[in-house]
N, C-alpha and C positions, 0 to 999 in steps of 0.2 A: 828887063821886064819889070815894070812897076805895078804892083798889085795893091789894092786897098783892102784893109782888114779893119776890124773894130779894136780899139784900144782897150786892153783889159783893165786899165785904171779908171779912165774917165768916160769911155764909150765913144770917144771921137774917132775920126778916121786915121788909121795908121797906114802909112805908105811904106812899101818895101823899097828901101834904098840900100843895096848890098853893102855890108853884111847885117844891116839892122832894119827893124820895123821902127819907124819914127812917127809918133803921133803929132798931127798938125795942131791939136788943141793944147795938150799939156806938155808936149815936147819929150815924152818918155821915149827912150831908145832901147830896144831889146833885140838881142840876137834871136835867130829863128827858134832855137831850142828853148830859150828862156820864154819867148812869146808862147810857144806851144804848151809849155809846162803851166803857165798861168791860165791859159784858156782851158786846159784840161781840168785844172783845179776848180775854176769857176763852174764848169759843167757838173763836176762832182758835187759841189756844194748845192747847186740848183736842184739836182736830182734828189739829194737827201732831203731838202726842204719840201719838195713835192711829195716824197714818200711819207714824211711826217704829217703833212697836211692831209693826205689821203687817209692815213690811219686815224686821224682825229675825226674826219668826216664819217668813217666807218663806225666809230664808237658812237657818234651822235645818232646815226641811222639806227643802230642796234638799240640804243636807249629809247628812241622814239617808237620803234617797233615793239619793244617789250612793254612800254606804257600802253600802247594801243591794244596789244593782246590782253593786258590786265584789265583795261577799261571795258573792252568788249567781251571779256570772259564771263563765265557763268556767275550770276549773282545769287548768293544764298541768303 
């Protein structure tokens, strides 16, 4: 059974040729556990980046809301 996966290093197609995933672009060869470990780490890094980006957007929205509240607030 030859399945295609994405290479964790270059993004090319990695083909399962027991006992390795072999990338057709960069030639990287990884055992199944090594491949899965790298893919899981990439997913974790991507998730953390998305969380940080979301927190930054929340801060910006709060700052904008605070400014609008101040601007539209009661003028004395």
